[in-house]
N, C-alpha and C positions, 0 to 999 in steps of 0.2 A: 876586480876581485869577485869571485863567485859568491852568491848569497847562500848561506847555509840552508840545507833542505828543511830543517825544522822551522826556520823563519818563513821560508816560502809557503810551507804548509799552513802555518799560523795565519799568514796574510790571506790565503785562499779561504780558509775557514771563516775568518772575520768578514771577508767579502760576501760569502754565502749567507752569513748571519745577517748582514746588513740588508741583502736582497730579500731574505725571508721576512725581516721586520717590515720592509716596505710593502710586500705583496700579501702577507697574511691577512691584514684587515680587509683587503679587497676580496680575497678568497672566502673569508668568513661571511662578508656581506652577501656575496653571490650565493653561497650555500643557504643562508637564511632566506634570501629572496626566493630561492627555488623551493624550500621547505614550506614556506608560508602558504602557497596555493594548495599544496598536497594536504596540509593540515585541515584546510577547509573542505577539501574533497572527502577526507576521512570523516569529518564531522557530519557532512551532508548524508553520507552513507550510514551513519548511526542515528541521525535524527528522523529521516523519512520513514524507515521501517517501524518506528514507534507507533504510528497510526494503525498499521495492520496488526501489530502485536497487541494493541489495546483492544482489538476486536476478537482476535483468535485465541489468545492465551487462556481465556476463561471458558471456552466452549465446552471442555470436558466437565466443567463445574455446573453448567446450567441446570441439569436435573437435580443435583444436590442442593443448589440454591433454592429451588422450588420447595424442597423438603424443609430446608433450614428456616425459610420465612413462612412456611405453611400457607403457600399461595398457589394459584394456578400456574401452569407452564407458560401461559400467554403473558402474564405479568413479568416473568423473568425474561422472556424474549424481547419485551419492550425495552429492556436495558441496552440491548444492542440497537434496536430501532432508533431510539432517541439519540444515541451516540452518532450513528452513521448519517442520519438526516441532518443533524446539526453540523457535522463535519462537512457534508456536501454543500449546504447553503453558505457556510462560513467561507468556503473557497472562492465564492463569487466576489467577495470583497477583499479577501486577504492580499491578493496581488497588488492592487492600487494602494492599499494601506502600507504595505511593505515598501513600495517605491517612495512613499511620502515620508515615512519616519525612519526607514533603515531596517537592516536585517537583524543586527545583534540585539537591540533593545526589544524588538518584537518577539524574537525567539525566546529570550530570557523571560519576558513577561508571560508568554504562553507556557513555558516550562513551570514557572511558579504557580500558575493557575492549575496546571495539571497535578502538581505536587499536592496542592490543597484539596483538589477534588478527589484524588485517590485516597488520601487520609480520611476524608469524609465518607467515602464509599465503604472503607474498611470498618468504620466505627458506628455508622447510623443503623438503627434497628428496623427502619421502615423501608419497604421495597419502593414505595412511591417516591421517597426522597432520593433513593439511589437512581431511579429513572431520570429524575430532574438533574441530578448531579452529573450523570453520564452525558446529558445533553451539553452541559457547560464544559465538560472534558472534551467533547467532540469539537466544539467551537475553538477551544484552545489548540487542539491538534491541527485544525485547519490553518490557524494563524502561526503554526510552527512549520508545517511541511512546505507551505508555499515559499516563505523566505529561505527555507533550507535549500530548496531546489535553486533559488536565485543565487545562493552562494557560489554555485558553479559558474553561472553566467558572469558573475562579478570577477572571477579569478582565472577563467580560461576562455579560449576562443578557438574557432576553426575546428580542425580534426581532433585536437586535444579535448575540446568541449564535448564533441560527439562521443569520444571514448569514455569520458567521465559520466555522461548521461547513460551510457550502456551499463557501466558498473552500478549506477544508481538503480536502474531497472532490475538488475539481478538482485541487489540488496533488498529492494522492496518485495520481490517475488519470494525471497527466502524467508521473510517474516512469517507468512501463513504456513510455511512448511515446518518451521522449528517451534513456533509459539505453542500450538496445541500439544505438541510432544512434551514440552516443558510443563505446560498447564496440567496435563494428565498426571504427572508425578507429583506436582504441587498439591493437587486435589487428593490424590490417593494417600499421601503421607501427612498432610497438614490441614486440609480443608480448603474451601473456596477462597478464603481471604489470602491464602499464600500466593496466588497468582497476582493479586493486586499489590502485595508486598514486593514481589519481583519487579513489577512495573515501577513502583515507588523507588526502589533502589536504582533502576535504570535511569529514571528521570533525574534523580539526585546526581548521578555521575555525569550526565549530560549537562546539567546546570553548572556544575563545578568547571567542566571543560569550557563552556561558553563564557563564564566569568573570567577565567584565568588565562585562556589560550587564544582569545580572539580579540579583534578590533573591528570597527565598522568597515564593511567592504564596499558598500555602495559608493560609486564615484560622484554621482550628482542626484540629489533628491528631487522628486517632482511633486508639486502640490496636488493633493487629492481633489479630484473633480468627479462628482457623481454624474454630471451631464456628459462628460467625456466617456465615462464607463458605459453609460446607457447607449451612447452613440456607437461605440465599438461593438457592443453586444447586438445592436440592431443590424449592423452590417453583417455580422456573423450569422444571425438568424435568418437573414434574407437569402443566404446561400442554401438552396434546397439539397444539393449534394452533401454538404457538410451536415445539415440537420438530419437527413435520412441516415447517415452513418452514425451520428450521435444517438439517434433513436434506436438504431440496430444494436449498438453497444449497450445502451441502457436496458433493453429487453434481454439481451444476451446475458447480462449480469444475473438474471434470474436463476440460472443454473447453480452458480456458486452461492448466491444468497440463500436459496432454499436448502442446499446441502449444509450450509453453515448453521442455520437456525433450527432446522428440523433433524439434521443428522444426529446430534448428541442424544436427543430423546428416543429416536428410532433405534439407534445402535445400543444404547444403554438400557432404556426402559423396556423396549419391545424385544430386542435380540439379546439382552442380558450380558452386555459387555461391561467390564469395569472401566473406570475413568482412565486408567493407564492404557488399557486395550483400545479405548476410543482414541486416545492420543496418537496411537500408531495408525489408526484409520485416517484421522485428520492429516497426519504426516503424509500418508500415501496420496490423499486427494490434493494436498498442497504440491506434492511432487508432480502430479498430473498436470497442474496448472503451469508449473515451471517447465516441464518437458514440452508442453504445447507451445510455449513462447520460444523455446529453443528450436523446435521443429520448424516453426515459421521462419526463423532465421536461416536454417539449413535449406529450406525450400523457397528461398527469397525470389529466385528467378522463375518459379512456376507461376503460370497464369493465375491471377487472384480469383477469378470466378470459379476456376476448377477447384481451388482449395476450399472455397466457401461451399460449393455444391457438394463436394465429397464429404466435408465435415457435417453438413446438415443431414445428408442421407445416412451417414453412420449414426448420428444422434437419433434419427427417427427409428432406426432398427433397434437401438439400445432401449429407447423409450417403450417400444412395443413389447420387447422382452420383459421389461420391468412390470408393465401392465398385466401381461399374461401370467407371470409368476405370482403377482399379487392376487389376481383373480382366483387362481387355483391354490392360494395359500401355501406357496412353495418358496417364500422368501427366507433366505438364510444370510448370514454375514457375507459369505463369498458371492452368492447370487445377487446381492444388492450392491456390494462394493465394486465388483468388476464392471458392470454397466455404468455405474456412477463415475468411476475412474475414466472410462472412455469418453463419456459425455463431457466431462470437465476438460479433458485433454483436447477434444475437438473445439470446445468453446474458447480455450486459450489460444489456439491457432488463429481463429477468426478475430479474436479481440486484439491481439498484437498487430495483426495485419491492418485492421481497420483504424486503429489508433494512429498509426504512421500515415495512412492515407488522409485521415481527417486533418491532422495538424499541418501537413504539408501544403494545405490549400490557402493558409493565411501567414505567409512569411513576414508580412509587415505588421501583423497583429498576433504574433506568436504567443505572447503572455496571455492575452485575453482569450484566444481560442483554446489554449491549454487549460486555463482556469474554467472556462465554460464547459468544456468536454468532461473533465474529471469531476467537476461539481455536479453536473447533471447525472452522470453515471452513479455517483455515490448517493445522490438523492433517490435514484431509482432503486439502488440496493436497499436503502432504508425502507422504501415503500414495499418492496418484496418481503422484508422481514416483518413489517406490520401486517401484511396480508397473511403471512405464515402463522400468525397467532390464532387465526380462525380455522386452521387446518388440523385434522386429526393426525396424531402420531402413532395410533395403534396399528396402522398398516401403511403400506407404501403407496396405495392407489391415489390418494389426493395429491401427493407430491408428483407422481408420474403423470397424472392428468394435467397438472399445471405445466410440467415440462413439455407436454404435447402442445399446449397452447403457445408456449414460448417458441417452440420449434416451428409451428405454423406461421407465427408472426414474423419470424426471421426469414422464412421463404418469401413472404409477401414483400418485405422490405428489401430483400436481395434484388427482386425484380425492379423495384423503384430506384435503387442505387444503380443498377445496370442501365436503366433508361436515361439516367442523368450523367 
């Protein structure tokens, strides 16, 4: 006797329901397993740019802070110097500490310290205390960005890891593009403290995300060993090719360091731009750095020496133009900005290329070579900002002469690199 159609349909539906009941938990677990690494990739791309943002967002406010605290420009510039040098030195130790105690706890601690330091900066009435607090904020940033990068190593491997690091590089490059633009409007409408309130809000969001959305990602912790760290750095420093490239990159950072620390005063005080207008200037210079990195990728197969020589020659021409215009008192916003844009664009081409060359020399000491390279370049950045406190911002000539020195040193180091 034939089974009724409705009964057969009901049995089939029941069978599908039973199969769904069996497979749904596995599908759900698979989706969660896939989403978990992506979650950490997103967090890394939010954490790392905070370092650059903490430097660049208040650039439009530097001249106004000098007025608010009734102090010299040089003291305000030291707020950046203390932050950058502390962040640079902090990275020498942050990697081994992260491997010893884990990622999550270190990032959360660093974010809490940044939260406290930013509140202190907003409320203290003394510039000397702000300088000291910025140094503590810089150390906290160092102990945040190093384990944040390590989140990618913990959750990805192979080509997927390379892709995620490419995205991280783009995120880091976007921070100096967007931050001064935001900071310009914050300064114009609310004053210099508004930029730090923005950072405070950003830190709070990151802290909530780290507390609620993450678990520890490190698979096996390694005991901290200072002797092991010194041994690794000794091996790295014995490699002349690596050290020449590190020195080249550190000197090359002078272009961006001087434009960051002197630019706000020259464009706003000497050339009479508003904070918002300077925000657009800083946006364009950040774009120059981003486009230089992108151009290096496009020209990846071009001979490296050709790219370096061409970039240095173009920079030399732009520096001579700046010196000539300054000597004849012909500096305008456009005549200053265009050569500066081209100089930073060329610097970014060389920087991206030499970073990849340097880090590829120590595959067995990848973490140590990475930490040493970026820590050294950030310390150099801080040294430039300290030197800049002694330069006049009433005209462009002191900045142009320093650029000429940087350019000549890069020529000399290029020959050293080529010989090795």
